[in-house]
C-alpha positions in Angstrom: -5.3 -4.7 -6.8 -2.1 -5.8 -5.5 -0.1 -4.3 -2.6 2.0 -2.2 -4.8 -0.5 0.1 -6.4 -3.0 0.0 -3.5 -2.8 3.7 -2.2 -2.1 4.2 1.5 -5.0 5.6 3.7 -3.9 8.4 6.1 -4.2 7.4 9.7 -5.4 10.6 11.7 -2.7 12.8 13.8 -5.0 11.5 17.0 -5.2 7.9 17.4 -6.6 8.3 20.7 -9.3 6.2 22.4 -12.2 7.8 21.0 -10.5 6.9 17.3 -10.4 3.4 18.3 -14.1 2.3 17.3 -14.0 4.2 13.9 -10.6 2.8 13.1 -11.6 -1.0 14.1 -14.7 -0.5 11.9 -12.9 0.8 8.9 -10.1 -1.7 9.0 -12.7 -4.6 9.5 -14.9 -3.4 6.2 -11.5 -3.6 4.2 -10.5 -7.1 5.6 -13.8 -8.6 5.1 -14.0 -7.2 1.4 -10.4 -8.8 1.1 -8.8 -5.5 0.1 -5.3 -4.7 0.8 -4.6 -2.6 4.0 -2.0 0.1 3.5 -1.9 2.7 6.2 0.2 6.0 6.1 1.2 6.6 9.8 3.3 9.8 9.0 0.6 12.1 10.6 0.3 10.5 14.0 1.0 12.7 16.8 -0.8 11.1 19.6 -1.8 7.4 19.7 -3.6 5.2 22.5 -3.2 1.6 23.5 -6.5 0.8 22.4 -5.6 2.0 18.8 -2.3 0.0 18.8 -4.6 -3.1 20.0 -6.8 -2.3 16.9 -3.8 -1.9 14.5 -2.4 -5.3 15.9 -5.6 -7.1 15.8 -6.3 -6.0 12.2 -2.7 -7.1 10.8 -3.4 -10.7 12.6 -6.5 -10.7 10.8 -5.1 -9.7 7.5 -2.2 -12.4 8.0 -4.9 -15.0 8.6 -7.1 -13.9 5.5 -3.7 -13.7 3.3 -4.4 -10.3 2.8 -1.4 -7.5 2.4 -1.3 -5.3 5.7 1.3 -2.7 5.9 2.0 0.9 7.7 4.1 3.1 5.6 6.0 6.1 7.1 5.2 5.7 10.4 5.7 8.6 12.8 8.3 8.9 15.4 5.4 9.1 17.7 3.8 5.8 16.6 7.2 4.1 16.7 7.9 5.0 20.0 4.4 4.1 21.2 4.9 0.3 20.1 8.4 0.4 21.3 7.0 1.5 24.8 4.9 -1.1 24.8 7.5 -3.8 23.7 5.6 -4.2 20.2 8.5 -2.8 18.0 8.5 -4.7 14.7 5.3 -6.2 15.3 3.3 -4.6 12.7 4.1 -5.2 9.0 5.7 -2.1 7.4 7.5 -1.2 10.4 10.1 -3.4 11.2 13.2 -2.3 12.5 
């Protein structure tokens, strides 16, 4: 299945520290299976640094594995968090 036809999975509204572990496991499963990762970030209202670290690690792992990875429709909260950490433009699909 190519990146164009793979439907995006919704990120939860709260990507707090407690969500990091389940986010990590879910992304690991997809990447190990070689499945393209498309995430819809439009509903994110809270985001922790831990979840941003998970997203960055998953994006890097996807690049190494040559598996498509993108975040579609990032919320202002998610974009601002990346910007505040000096990471704007580091996640595929969220380039300025």
